[in-house]
DRENZA-261579 format. One line per 4 residues: their letters; for each residue x, y, z of N, C-alpha, C. Coordinates in steps of 0.2 Angstrom, whole numbers, plus 5000, padded with zeros to 4 digits. Example, Ala and Ser with C-alpha at 12.3 -4.5 7.8 and 13.67 -1.06 7.14 Angstrom:
// residues 2
AS	5066:4972:5039:5062:4978:5039:5066:4984:5039; 5064:4989:5035:5068:4995:5036:5064:5000:5039
// end
This chain:
// residues 436
MDLL	5642:4759:5257:5638:4755:5259:5642:4747:5262; 5638:4743:5264:5641:4739:5270:5639:4733:5264; 5643:4728:5267:5645:4721:5263:5640:4718:5268; 5633:4716:5265:5628:4711:5266:5630:4703:5268
PCGH	5624:4699:5273:5628:4693:5271:5628:4687:5266; 5626:4690:5261:5624:4686:5256:5632:4687:5250; 5638:4692:5254:5642:4695:5251:5642:4699:5247; 5637:4703:5246:5634:4707:5240:5632:4716:5245
AAYA	5639:4721:5240:5640:4727:5244:5631:4731:5240; 5625:4730:5243:5619:4731:5239:5615:4735:5245; 5610:4737:5240:5604:4738:5247:5599:4731:5247; 5597:4731:5252:5594:4725:5257:5586:4723:5253
GPGR	5585:4716:5249:5579:4714:5250:5574:4714:5254; 5568:4712:5253:5564:4712:5259:5563:4705:5261; 5565:4704:5269:5566:4700:5269:5569:4697:5270; 5573:4690:5277:5578:4687:5276:5580:4679:5272
MCRH	5584:4677:5274:5585:4671:5271:5587:4667:5276; 5589:4660:5272:5593:4654:5278:5600:4654:5274; 5606:4651:5279:5611:4653:5275:5611:4647:5270; 5607:4640:5268:5609:4638:5264:5605:4640:5256
LLAD	5600:4644:5256:5599:4649:5252:5603:4653:5250; 5606:4657:5254:5613:4660:5252:5617:4658:5250; 5619:4651:5251:5626:4649:5250:5624:4646:5240; 5619:4642:5238:5617:4640:5233:5613:4647:5229
AERH	5618:4650:5223:5614:4654:5222:5607:4650:5216; 5611:4645:5217:5606:4641:5211:5598:4639:5214; 5599:4639:5219:5592:4636:5223:5587:4643:5223; 5580:4640:5221:5575:4644:5221:5568:4642:5225
RHVR	5568:4636:5224:5562:4634:5228:5562:4635:5237; 5558:4637:5238:5560:4638:5246:5553:4640:5250; 5554:4639:5257:5547:4640:5259:5546:4648:5264; 5541:4649:5265:5540:4657:5264:5538:4655:5271
LLTG	5541:4660:5278:5540:4661:5285:5536:4666:5286; 5531:4666:5290:5526:4672:5289:5529:4676:5294; 5529:4682:5296:5531:4685:5300:5527:4687:5307; 5520:4687:5303:5514:4690:5306:5513:4697:5306
RGIE	5514:4699:5303:5515:4707:5299:5512:4709:5294; 5505:4706:5292:5504:4705:5286:5505:4699:5282; 5508:4700:5274:5511:4695:5273:5516:4695:5271; 5521:4698:5274:5528:4700:5276:5531:4692:5276
YDRC	5538:4691:5275:5540:4683:5275:5545:4684:5273; 5550:4679:5278:5557:4677:5276:5557:4669:5274; 5563:4668:5269:5564:4663:5267:5567:4658:5269; 5566:4650:5267:5570:4647:5268:5571:4641:5265
CRDC	5576:4635:5268:5576:4630:5262:5571:4624:5267; 5570:4620:5263:5563:4614:5267:5567:4612:5273; 5575:4610:5274:5574:4607:5280:5574:4611:5287; 5578:4618:5283:5577:4623:5291:5569:4625:5293
AKDA	5566:4624:5286:5558:4625:5289:5554:4618:5294; 5557:4612:5293:5558:4607:5296:5560:4610:5303; 5566:4613:5304:5566:4615:5310:5563:4620:5314; 5560:4624:5310:5557:4631:5314:5550:4627:5316
DQGE	5547:4621:5312:5542:4619:5312:5542:4613:5321; 5546:4612:5321:5548:4609:5327:5552:4612:5333; 5553:4620:5332:5554:4624:5336:5560:4627:5337; 5565:4623:5332:5572:4624:5332:5573:4632:5330
RVDL	5578:4635:5330:5582:4642:5331:5584:4641:5323; 5582:4644:5318:5583:4646:5311:5587:4651:5309; 5593:4653:5309:5598:4658:5306:5594:4661:5301; 5593:4666:5301:5589:4672:5295:5593:4677:5294
LAAC	5596:4677:5288:5602:4684:5286:5598:4688:5281; 5600:4696:5282:5600:4700:5278:5602:4697:5269; 5599:4697:5266:5601:4698:5260:5600:4702:5256; 5604:4706:5248:5604:4709:5245:5595:4709:5240
EGCT	5593:4715:5235:5589:4715:5231:5589:4709:5227; 5595:4707:5225:5595:4702:5217:5595:4694:5224; 5598:4693:5228:5598:4685:5230:5592:4685:5234; 5586:4692:5236:5579:4691:5239:5574:4689:5233
GRCE	5578:4693:5226:5573:4693:5220:5574:4686:5217; 5578:4684:5219:5579:4677:5214:5575:4671:5216; 5572:4672:5223:5568:4668:5224:5559:4671:5226; 5558:4675:5221:5553:4680:5222:5545:4675:5217
ADWS	5549:4672:5211:5542:4669:5205:5539:4666:5209; 5532:4666:5206:5526:4661:5212:5530:4654:5210; 5531:4651:5206:5532:4644:5206:5537:4641:5210; 5543:4646:5214:5546:4644:5218:5544:4643:5225
IIGW	5540:4645:5228:5536:4644:5232:5534:4635:5236; 5538:4632:5239:5534:4627:5241:5530:4625:5246; 5530:4631:5251:5525:4629:5257:5525:4639:5260; 5521:4638:5264:5520:4645:5270:5520:4639:5277
QGTP	5523:4643:5282:5524:4642:5289:5521:4648:5292; 5518:4649:5298:5516:4653:5301:5510:4656:5301; 5510:4661:5302:5502:4666:5302:5502:4671:5301; 5499:4674:5296:5499:4680:5293:5495:4685:5297
GIGR	5498:4692:5298:5493:4697:5299:5489:4699:5298; 5481:4698:5299:5476:4699:5296:5472:4706:5299; 5473:4712:5297:5470:4718:5302:5462:4717:5303; 5459:4720:5306:5453:4720:5307:5449:4725:5311
RPEP	5444:4728:5307:5442:4735:5310:5435:4735:5308; 5430:4732:5313:5423:4731:5312:5421:4738:5311; 5413:4738:5305:5411:4741:5304:5402:4739:5307; 5399:4743:5306:5392:4741:5308:5390:4738:5302
CDTT	5385:4732:5300:5385:4728:5299:5377:4724:5298; 5375:4727:5294:5368:4724:5293:5367:4715:5292; 5365:4712:5295:5366:4704:5294:5360:4703:5292; 5355:4706:5291:5349:4703:5288:5349:4702:5283
VRDT	5347:4694:5280:5348:4689:5277:5337:4689:5274; 5337:4691:5270:5328:4689:5266:5330:4682:5263; 5325:4679:5267:5323:4673:5264:5314:4672:5260; 5316:4672:5253:5312:4672:5246:5309:4665:5245
PLPA	5304:4662:5246:5301:4656:5243:5303:4656:5235; 5304:4650:5232:5307:4651:5224:5300:4648:5221; 5301:4649:5214:5294:4645:5211:5294:4639:5208; 5300:4635:5207:5301:4631:5206:5310:4627:5207
DVVD	5312:4621:5207:5316:4617:5206:5320:4622:5204; 5324:4627:5208:5330:4628:5202:5336:4625:5204; 5339:4624:5195:5347:4623:5196:5352:4628:5194; 5350:4635:5193:5354:4639:5191:5350:4645:5191
FAPV	5353:4654:5192:5351:4659:5193:5354:4663:5189; 5351:4669:5186:5355:4673:5185:5353:4682:5186; 5356:4687:5188:5353:4695:5188:5351:4697:5180; 5348:4701:5184:5343:4705:5176:5340:4711:5178
DGGG	5342:4716:5173:5339:4721:5175:5330:4723:5177; 5329:4724:5181:5322:4725:5181:5318:4731:5185; 5324:4735:5189:5320:4742:5192:5320:4736:5199; 5322:4732:5203:5323:4728:5208:5327:4720:5207
STWL	5324:4719:5212:5329:4711:5214:5323:4707:5209; 5325:4709:5202:5324:4702:5197:5328:4699:5193; 5327:4692:5193:5334:4688:5191:5330:4681:5187; 5334:4679:5182:5330:4676:5177:5331:4668:5182
LLDR	5326:4662:5183:5327:4654:5184:5330:4650:5178; 5333:4644:5181:5331:4639:5176:5331:4636:5179; 5327:4632:5178:5324:4625:5183:5328:4617:5180; 5323:4612:5184:5329:4607:5182:5324:4605:5176
DGRI	5320:4605:5173:5316:4605:5168:5320:4607:5162; 5322:4612:5162:5327:4617:5156:5322:4623:5156; 5316:4622:5160:5313:4631:5159:5317:4636:5161; 5316:4643:5158:5319:4650:5160:5313:4652:5161
GRFD	5314:4655:5168:5309:4662:5169:5311:4669:5171; 5308:4672:5173:5308:4680:5176:5304:4682:5183; 5308:4681:5187:5307:4680:5195:5307:4688:5198; 5305:4691:5200:5305:4697:5204:5304:4693:5212
ADSG	5310:4696:5215:5310:4695:5220:5305:4696:5229; 5305:4701:5226:5302:4707:5231:5295:4706:5229; 5292:4705:5224:5287:4702:5223:5282:4696:5222; 5288:4691:5220:5285:4685:5220:5282:4685:5213
DWTV	5283:4687:5208:5280:4686:5201:5284:4680:5199; 5284:4677:5195:5286:4672:5191:5284:4670:5184; 5287:4671:5179:5283:4669:5174:5287:4667:5169; 5286:4659:5165:5290:4656:5161:5292:4660:5156
LAAS	5298:4661:5152:5297:4663:5147:5300:4658:5141; 5304:4653:5140:5307:4648:5137:5310:4642:5140; 5312:4637:5135:5312:4631:5138:5319:4629:5135; 5325:4626:5137:5329:4627:5135:5333:4620:5135
SVPE	5336:4616:5127:5337:4608:5127:5343:4607:5126; 5347:4607:5131:5355:4608:5129:5355:4598:5130; 5358:4596:5126:5359:4589:5125:5364:4587:5133; 5360:4581:5135:5366:4579:5141:5372:4576:5137
EPDH	5376:4575:5143:5382:4574:5139:5384:4565:5146; 5379:4560:5145:5382:4554:5148:5388:4551:5148; 5391:4552:5145:5398:4549:5143:5403:4554:5148; 5401:4559:5151:5407:4563:5154:5410:4559:5160
DPWA	5415:4559:5161:5421:4559:5168:5424:4561:5172; 5419:4564:5177:5422:4571:5181:5429:4569:5184; 5433:4576:5183:5439:4577:5183:5440:4580:5190; 5445:4578:5194:5446:4580:5199:5439:4581:5203
GHEL	5436:4579:5202:5430:4580:5206:5423:4584:5202; 5426:4587:5197:5420:4591:5194:5415:4588:5190; 5408:4588:5193:5402:4586:5191:5401:4590:5185; 5398:4586:5179:5393:4592:5175:5389:4595:5178
RRRL	5386:4602:5177:5381:4603:5178:5378:4610:5174; 5373:4610:5174:5368:4615:5169:5373:4623:5173; 5372:4628:5168:5374:4634:5172:5371:4639:5166; 5368:4645:5170:5362:4650:5166:5368:4655:5166
HADA	5367:4659:5161:5371:4667:5160:5363:4672:5154; 5366:4676:5158:5358:4682:5155:5362:4688:5151; 5358:4691:5148:5362:4698:5146:5357:4703:5150; 5360:4709:5151:5357:4714:5157:5352:4714:5156
GGRF	5349:4713:5149:5340:4718:5149:5335:4711:5150; 5339:4706:5150:5335:4700:5152:5332:4696:5145; 5333:4698:5138:5330:4696:5133:5334:4690:5131; 5341:4690:5132:5342:4683:5130:5347:4678:5136
AAVV	5346:4674:5135:5350:4669:5139:5354:4663:5138; 5359:4662:5140:5364:4656:5137:5363:4651:5144; 5363:4643:5141:5363:4640:5144:5368:4633:5145; 5370:4633:5148:5377:4628:5145:5378:4622:5149
NDFG	5383:4617:5148:5386:4613:5153:5392:4615:5154; 5393:4617:5160:5401:4617:5163:5405:4610:5164; 5409:4610:5163:5413:4605:5164:5411:4598:5159; 5407:4602:5152:5406:4599:5146:5407:4602:5140
HHGQ	5404:4603:5135:5403:4608:5129:5398:4607:5127; 5393:4606:5127:5386:4610:5124:5384:4614:5126; 5380:4620:5124:5375:4623:5126:5371:4626:5121; 5369:4634:5121:5362:4637:5117:5361:4643:5120
VLDL	5359:4647:5114:5359:4653:5117:5352:4654:5115; 5345:4656:5119:5340:4660:5118:5336:4665:5118; 5332:4666:5114:5330:4673:5114:5323:4672:5118; 5324:4676:5123:5319:4673:5127:5310:4677:5126
RSGA	5310:4681:5121:5302:4684:5119:5301:4679:5114; 5304:4676:5110:5301:4672:5105:5301:4665:5109; 5306:4661:5114:5309:4656:5116:5314:4653:5111; 5314:4656:5105:5319:4652:5099:5326:4651:5101
VTLV	5330:4648:5097:5336:4644:5101:5340:4648:5094; 5342:4654:5095:5347:4658:5091:5355:4657:5091; 5357:4652:5093:5363:4649:5091:5367:4642:5096; 5368:4639:5094:5368:4634:5097:5378:4632:5098
LDGG	5380:4631:5106:5385:4631:5105:5389:4625:5108; 5395:4625:5106:5400:4619:5105:5407:4619:5107; 5410:4619:5114:5416:4622:5116:5421:4616:5114; 5417:4613:5111:5425:4607:5107:5426:4601:5114
DERP	5430:4595:5112:5428:4591:5115:5437:4590:5118; 5440:4593:5118:5447:4594:5120:5446:4595:5128; 5447:4590:5134:5446:4592:5141:5442:4597:5143; 5435:4597:5140:5431:4602:5141:5429:4601:5151
DTVP	5431:4592:5155:5431:4591:5159:5436:4596:5166; 5441:4599:5161:5445:4602:5166:5441:4609:5167; 5437:4615:5164:5433:4619:5167:5426:4621:5165; 5425:4626:5167:5416:4627:5167:5418:4629:5158
FSAA	5410:4630:5155:5411:4631:5149:5412:4640:5149; 5416:4642:5144:5420:4647:5144:5412:4653:5139; 5408:4654:5145:5404:4660:5139:5403:4666:5147; 5399:4672:5143:5399:4677:5145:5394:4680:5142
MFEY	5389:4683:5144:5387:4688:5140:5385:4694:5141; 5383:4701:5136:5386:4705:5139:5385:4711:5132; 5384:4718:5132:5381:4722:5128:5386:4729:5127; 5386:4728:5120:5391:4734:5117:5388:4738:5111
RGRA	5389:4745:5108:5385:4749:5104:5380:4744:5103; 5375:4743:5109:5366:4742:5108:5366:4736:5104; 5372:4729:5106:5370:4724:5104:5370:4719:5110; 5368:4715:5112:5366:4710:5115:5371:4703:5112
LVMH	5377:4702:5116:5384:4698:5111:5386:4694:5117; 5390:4686:5114:5388:4680:5118:5395:4679:5118; 5402:4678:5124:5408:4678:5122:5407:4671:5125; 5410:4667:5119:5410:4659:5121:5416:4653:5116
RTAW	5417:4649:5121:5422:4643:5117:5420:4642:5112; 5423:4641:5109:5422:4638:5100:5426:4630:5099; 5431:4632:5102:5438:4626:5104:5440:4628:5109; 5445:4621:5112:5448:4622:5119:5453:4629:5119
NRLD	5455:4631:5112:5460:4637:5113:5457:4642:5109; 5451:4643:5108:5448:4648:5105:5441:4651:5108; 5443:4657:5108:5435:4660:5110:5434:4664:5106; 5426:4666:5102:5424:4669:5100:5418:4674:5102
VSDA	5416:4679:5099:5409:4682:5100:5405:4683:5096; 5399:4680:5097:5391:4682:5092:5386:4686:5094; 5382:4689:5089:5375:4692:5093:5371:4688:5093; 5369:4690:5101:5364:4686:5101:5357:4684:5101
ATGE	5357:4689:5096:5349:4690:5092:5350:4686:5087; 5357:4683:5082:5353:4683:5074:5359:4676:5074; 5366:4677:5080:5371:4670:5079:5377:4671:5075; 5376:4680:5073:5381:4680:5070:5387:4679:5074
LLTS	5392:4676:5068:5400:4678:5070:5404:4684:5071; 5406:4687:5075:5409:4696:5075:5418:4694:5076; 5419:4687:5077:5426:4688:5077:5429:4683:5071; 5428:4682:5067:5432:4677:5060:5437:4678:5061
RQPT	5442:4673:5062:5450:4673:5059:5451:4665:5057; 5455:4664:5053:5459:4659:5054:5465:4659:5051; 5471:4655:5052:5467:4648:5057:5470:4649:5064; 5464:4644:5066:5469:4644:5076:5470:4639:5076
SYTH	5469:4633:5072:5473:4627:5075:5477:4623:5068; 5480:4617:5070:5484:4613:5066:5484:4606:5066; 5485:4604:5060:5486:4596:5061:5496:4595:5065; 5495:4588:5067:5503:4587:5068:5507:4585:5062
GRPR	5513:4587:5060:5518:4589:5053:5516:4594:5052; 5510:4597:5053:5512:4605:5048:5512:4610:5052; 5515:4617:5050:5519:4622:5054:5511:4627:5058; 5515:4627:5063:5509:4630:5067:5508:4638:5064
PGHY	5501:4641:5064:5497:4647:5061:5501:4650:5067; 5502:4656:5062:5506:4663:5066:5503:4664:5072; 5495:4665:5073:5494:4668:5081:5492:4660:5085; 5495:4655:5083:5491:4649:5086:5492:4649:5095
LDYF	5488:4648:5098:5487:4649:5105:5487:4642:5109; 5493:4641:5114:5491:4635:5116:5490:4637:5125; 5484:4637:5124:5479:4638:5131:5472:4633:5131; 5470:4633:5137:5466:4630:5138:5460:4636:5141
HGAL	5455:4640:5135:5450:4643:5139:5447:4641:5146; 5447:4645:5150:5440:4644:5156:5436:4647:5158; 5433:4648:5165:5429:4652:5166:5430:4660:5164; 5423:4663:5163:5426:4672:5161:5422:4675:5166
YLSP	5426:4679:5167:5424:4687:5170:5425:4692:5167; 5419:4697:5167:5418:4700:5164:5419:4706:5167; 5423:4714:5167:5421:4718:5172:5414:4722:5171; 5416:4726:5177:5407:4729:5177:5403:4733:5170
TGRH	5409:4734:5165:5405:4737:5161:5407:4732:5156; 5410:4729:5154:5412:4724:5149:5418:4726:5146; 5419:4730:5146:5427:4734:5144:5433:4728:5143; 5432:4724:5151:5441:4719:5151:5436:4712:5153
VLDD	5440:4706:5151:5439:4701:5153:5445:4698:5155; 5442:4694:5161:5446:4689:5164:5446:4683:5164; 5450:4678:5161:5449:4673:5158:5454:4667:5164; 5450:4662:5166:5453:4658:5173:5455:4652:5168
GWVW	5462:4650:5162:5462:4644:5158:5469:4642:5161; 5471:4637:5158:5475:4636:5162:5482:4630:5153; 5488:4629:5154:5491:4626:5150:5496:4621:5152; 5499:4616:5147:5503:4611:5149:5508:4612:5153
HPIG	5512:4609:5158:5508:4604:5161:5507:4608:5165; 5501:4604:5169:5495:4609:5171:5496:4615:5175; 5496:4620:5173:5499:4627:5175:5493:4631:5174; 5489:4634:5179:5484:4638:5180:5487:4646:5177
IPHV	5483:4649:5172:5487:4655:5169:5483:4659:5170; 5480:4665:5173:5472:4670:5172:5476:4676:5168; 5472:4676:5161:5475:4681:5158:5467:4688:5158; 5468:4693:5155:5465:4698:5155:5468:4700:5148
WDVH	5462:4704:5144:5462:4707:5139:5456:4712:5138; 5455:4717:5134:5453:4724:5133:5447:4719:5127; 5441:4720:5129:5438:4718:5127:5435:4722:5120; 5435:4729:5121:5433:4732:5115:5437:4732:5108
RWLD	5445:4733:5111:5450:4732:5107:5449:4727:5102; 5447:4720:5106:5446:4714:5100:5440:4716:5097; 5435:4717:5098:5430:4720:5092:5430:4723:5088; 5435:4729:5091:5434:4734:5084:5441:4735:5082
DNVW	5449:4734:5084:5453:4735:5080:5458:4727:5079; 5459:4722:5083:5463:4717:5083:5461:4712:5085; 5457:4706:5079:5453:4700:5080:5455:4696:5083; 5463:4695:5085:5467:4693:5088:5470:4696:5095
ESED	5465:4698:5096:5468:4700:5104:5468:4695:5108; 5462:4691:5108:5463:4687:5114:5468:4680:5111; 5472:4681:5107:5477:4676:5105:5485:4677:5107; 5486:4686:5105:5491:4688:5107:5490:4694:5105
GPSL	5487:4700:5107:5485:4707:5106:5490:4709:5112; 5490:4716:5111:5495:4721:5117:5492:4722:5122; 5485:4720:5122:5481:4721:5129:5481:4715:5133; 5483:4710:5130:5484:4703:5132:5488:4702:5139
HPLA	5487:4700:5145:5491:4699:5152:5490:4694:5152; 5494:4690:5155:5492:4685:5160:5496:4689:5167; 5493:4686:5173:5490:4690:5178:5495:4683:5185; 5495:4679:5183:5498:4673:5188:5501:4666:5185
QRAY	5506:4662:5187:5506:4657:5185:5506:4650:5190; 5502:4648:5191:5499:4641:5201:5499:4635:5195; 5503:4629:5197:5503:4623:5196:5497:4623:5198; 5495:4618:5194:5490:4613:5197:5484:4617:5201
HWNN	5483:4624:5198:5478:4628:5202:5474:4632:5198; 5468:4631:5195:5463:4634:5191:5457:4632:5195; 5452:4637:5190:5446:4636:5193:5443:4637:5203; 5446:4643:5202:5447:4645:5208:5444:4654:5210
PMCW	5441:4657:5214:5438:4663:5213:5441:4667:5210; 5437:4672:5206:5439:4678:5205:5435:4682:5204; 5434:4688:5205:5431:4694:5201:5433:4700:5199; 5428:4705:5201:5432:4713:5197:5431:4718:5204
LDDQ	5437:4720:5206:5433:4727:5210:5431:4732:5209; 5431:4735:5201:5430:4739:5197:5431:4737:5190; 5430:4742:5183:5431:4740:5179:5437:4739:5177; 5443:4741:5181:5451:4741:5181:5454:4737:5185
RPVI	5453:4734:5190:5456:4729:5195:5454:4721:5196; 5455:4718:5192:5455:4709:5193:5457:4708:5199; 5454:4704:5203:5456:4700:5210:5458:4691:5208; 5462:4689:5209:5461:4683:5210:5463:4679:5219
AGLG	5460:4675:5219:5461:4671:5226:5469:4668:5225; 5473:4667:5232:5475:4665:5232:5483:4666:5232; 5486:4666:5237:5494:4668:5236:5498:4662:5236; 5502:4661:5231:5507:4655:5230:5506:4652:5223
GDDE	5513:4648:5223:5514:4648:5215:5511:4638:5213; 5508:4636:5217:5508:4628:5219:5501:4628:5223; 5496:4623:5218:5490:4621:5222:5490:4617:5229; 5498:4616:5230:5499:4612:5235:5503:4617:5241
AMLA	5504:4623:5238:5507:4628:5243:5503:4635:5243; 5497:4635:5244:5494:4641:5243:5491:4646:5249; 5491:4649:5251:5490:4654:5258:5484:4657:5256; 5479:4656:5259:5471:4660:5258:5472:4668:5256
GVRV	5469:4670:5253:5470:4678:5252:5469:4679:5245; 5470:4687:5242:5470:4689:5235:5476:4691:5233; 5476:4693:5228:5479:4697:5223:5476:4701:5219; 5478:4708:5219:5474:4714:5214:5478:4715:5207
FDAD	5474:4716:5202:5481:4719:5198:5479:4724:5194; 5483:4727:5191:5479:4734:5186:5479:4729:5179; 5472:4729:5174:5470:4726:5169:5476:4727:5163; 5476:4735:5165:5480:4738:5158:5488:4736:5157
TGSE	5491:4735:5161:5497:4732:5163:5497:4725:5166; 5496:4723:5168:5495:4714:5171:5499:4715:5177; 5501:4722:5181:5504:4721:5185:5502:4718:5193; 5504:4718:5196:5501:4716:5204:5501:4723:5207
TTAF	5497:4725:5211:5494:4730:5215:5495:4730:5223; 5492:4725:5224:5491:4722:5230:5490:4717:5232; 5492:4713:5239:5488:4707:5241:5487:4709:5248; 5486:4702:5250:5482:4703:5257:5480:4696:5260
AGPT	5481:4694:5265:5480:4687:5268:5471:4687:5271; 5468:4681:5271:5463:4682:5274:5456:4679:5269; 5455:4683:5265:5450:4682:5263:5448:4674:5260; 5443:4669:5258:5443:4665:5256:5436:4661:5252
GALF	5435:4658:5250:5428:4657:5245:5427:4661:5237; 5420:4660:5236:5417:4664:5230:5421:4672:5232; 5423:4677:5226:5422:4683:5227:5419:4687:5222; 5417:4692:5227:5413:4699:5223:5415:4704:5226
ADGL	5413:4709:5223:5416:4717:5224:5409:4722:5223; 5408:4728:5225:5406:4733:5223:5410:4741:5221; 5417:4740:5222:5421:4744:5219:5420:4749:5225; 5419:4748:5231:5420:4749:5239:5425:4744:5241
RLYA	5420:4739:5243:5422:4731:5248:5421:4725:5244; 5424:4720:5246:5426:4714:5242:5423:4710:5247; 5419:4706:5246:5417:4700:5248:5418:4694:5247; 5420:4689:5251:5423:4682:5250:5417:4678:5256
AAAH	5415:4672:5251:5410:4671:5253:5414:4663:5256; 5415:4663:5263:5418:4659:5265:5414:4653:5268; 5416:4648:5270:5411:4642:5272:5408:4642:5278; 5410:4647:5283:5406:4649:5289:5401:4656:5288
GLQV	5402:4660:5281:5397:4665:5282:5400:4672:5277; 5397:4674:5276:5401:4681:5271:5405:4685:5275; 5413:4686:5270:5417:4691:5274:5417:4696:5271; 5416:4702:5274:5418:4707:5270:5425:4715:5271
WDPA	5429:4715:5267:5434:4715:5268:5438:4723:5264; 5440:4728:5267:5441:4735:5264:5446:4732:5260; 5448:4731:5253:5451:4730:5248:5458:4737:5247; 5456:4741:5251:5461:4746:5252:5467:4746:5256
TGEH	5463:4742:5262:5468:4743:5266:5467:4735:5269; 5465:4730:5265:5466:4723:5267:5464:4721:5273; 5459:4723:5276:5458:4725:5282:5449:4721:5282; 5447:4716:5287:5440:4713:5289:5437:4717:5294
TGTV	5432:4718:5288:5428:4725:5292:5421:4721:5295; 5418:4714:5292:5413:4711:5295:5410:4703:5291; 5406:4701:5296:5403:4695:5294:5397:4695:5291; 5394:4692:5289:5386:4689:5290:5387:4681:5290
PGFV	5386:4680:5295:5386:4673:5298:5381:4669:5295; 5384:4662:5291:5378:4657:5290:5374:4659:5281; 5379:4666:5279:5376:4666:5271:5382:4667:5267; 5380:4662:5262:5386:4660:5258:5383:4660:5251
PTRH	5384:4668:5249:5382:4668:5241:5384:4666:5235; 5382:4665:5231:5385:4664:5223:5383:4667:5218; 5379:4672:5220:5377:4677:5214:5379:4684:5215; 5379:4689:5212:5379:4696:5213:5374:4699:5210
HRGA	5370:4703:5211:5365:4709:5207:5369:4716:5208; 5372:4717:5205:5374:4725:5205:5367:4729:5206; 5364:4728:5199:5359:4733:5198:5355:4734:5206; 5353:4729:5208:5348:4727:5215:5354:4729:5221
GELA	5362:4730:5221:5364:4729:5226:5362:4723:5229; 5363:4718:5230:5363:4711:5234:5367:4705:5231; 5370:4701:5234:5372:4697:5235:5368:4691:5236; 5366:4684:5234:5360:4679:5232:5365:4673:5232
CTDG	5362:4668:5237:5361:4662:5233:5355:4656:5235; 5355:4651:5231:5348:4648:5233:5349:4642:5238; 5344:4642:5241:5344:4634:5248:5340:4632:5247; 5338:4626:5243:5334:4624:5245:5328:4625:5240
PVLR	5322:4626:5244:5316:4631:5240:5318:4638:5240; 5321:4640:5243:5321:4648:5245:5327:4651:5240; 5327:4656:5240:5331:4664:5237:5335:4667:5243; 5339:4666:5247:5341:4670:5250:5347:4677:5249
RWRT	5345:4682:5251:5348:4689:5247:5349:4693:5254; 5355:4696:5253:5359:4702:5257:5361:4707:5253; 5359:4712:5256:5360:4717:5254:5366:4722:5256; 5371:4726:5251:5376:4725:5253:5378:4734:5253
PSAP	5381:4737:5258:5381:4744:5261:5379:4749:5256; 5383:4746:5250:5384:4752:5242:5377:4751:5242; 5373:4748:5241:5367:4745:5236:5362:4751:5238; 5359:4752:5231:5354:4759:5230:5347:4757:5235
TPAS	5347:4763:5234:5342:4763:5241:5335:4762:5236; 5330:4758:5239:5325:4754:5234:5320:4759:5231; 5315:4760:5228:5310:4766:5227:5306:4765:5231; 5300:4769:5233:5297:4769:5238:5289:4769:5234
// end
């Protein structure tokens, strides 16, 4: 085996390194120089990166797996230079977007089952109604009364906003204050409030209110934050707490509890069947660390699963980087936006993980904006319009110009957004055929 320029007789690692990184075994922080072949890159120090940016030649040398490996941590990236290679494989794409007049001044909306394009709408007065976008039928079902939070001081530009969540059947809804700490669950048959939500007052301004609705074993359930570092699951119909456990907090000067979690829970993303949940939370000093775990195991086997259970896996560490797009390709593969380990050194793209192991399975550059998926294609709501991607190859296959969706109706096979007085909808290629 030949001696490599790094001084080691070993297998060569991926990419090359500048002489300064090779000479200093303690130096990890580096700039990644994209080669134009996918997200393949070489590594160099800041000074060499400046030289490269000015068009000067930079000597890049082969290094062993050990030397390249010490620079692989997300936090070691201080920047990207160059252009990634983005594959393009144009496919037929119907760009028809349907605009339907809305019956109210809508502040948020959520998909529900109903045999077609059926949605719950939350209007500016707090009313919740059922809307059939195909027929235009609109029925007001209940009125929410979530308290205002006039003392809210926006952090990093995150204004307080009302958010609507719904169970698949459309009987229950949760209205919460994103970047606040108040909310409530309502039975839409009776209009009654079944559960008052309070996410606690420890930095709620840094994250959307952690809430998600799902069905399990024939019951409509709501997952919700009850403290900055605690999530619970309750029965949506009765408000019964299903994840009772103590203690989860402690006071200064006392020993920490055995399962104590030092983590600020963030936005929650349930997999299509509700088997897994993806949590976009963070820790001090501000580092976003998305976590994934098995919801069924949490409810059936281990009430501490969300704190330190065996199915709990961190997916990445990104300084000052959370509240960013995420979704599920299917029930097994979570997707998070951004390539890199620091908010100031992030390349547009996505990383795909395995929920059972927490390991990254693939990554590719290009997608930007809110993410959605239907098992076959990944959709990214870029500012200029919807991008369609093949997650198996990382290729860009189509665009819907001017359409920037915010919600996905899996049952109807639609992506949608509100635009003033209209609901805009686009059918995904794998959408079910409408009934005749």
